[in-house]
C-alpha positions, -999 to +999 in steps of 0.1 A: +000+001+000+020+029-012-009+054-011-015+076+019-052+066+019-072+034+016-106+030+000-134+014+023-131-017+003-092-020+009-097-011+045-122-039+050-097-063+034-069-052+055-090-057+086-106-087+073-140-072+080-169-065+057-174-034+038-208-028+057-187-031+089-164-004+079-191+019+069-214+013+101-190+002+129-156+016+121-164+051+129-181+039+163-150+020+171-127+050+167-115+045+130-125+078+117-129+082+078-120+111+055-148+123+032-137+133-002-166+152-023-201+159-013-234+142-012-241+108-027-208+109-048-186+115-017-159+089-012-149+078+023-113+068+025-092+060+056-055+072+062-032+041+061-014+054+093-046+058+110-056+022+103-024+009+115-024+029+146-061+017+153-051-018+149-022-015+175-047-001+199-069-030+196-042-054+207-053-073+238-026-075+265-015-111+273-019-118+310 
């Protein structure tokens, strides 16, 4: 992933989650998208660095 941003589909594949989960649940879970454009044609994308940081935060500590 050489780009600074990932599409919703790329983000879903990277996280091994569904596209629907990314649209509905990712923002609730703290993974905030960037919106490019307006209205129905707006594209949501996620910053690669933000996705990687979010994944690290989800790591459970091993007791």
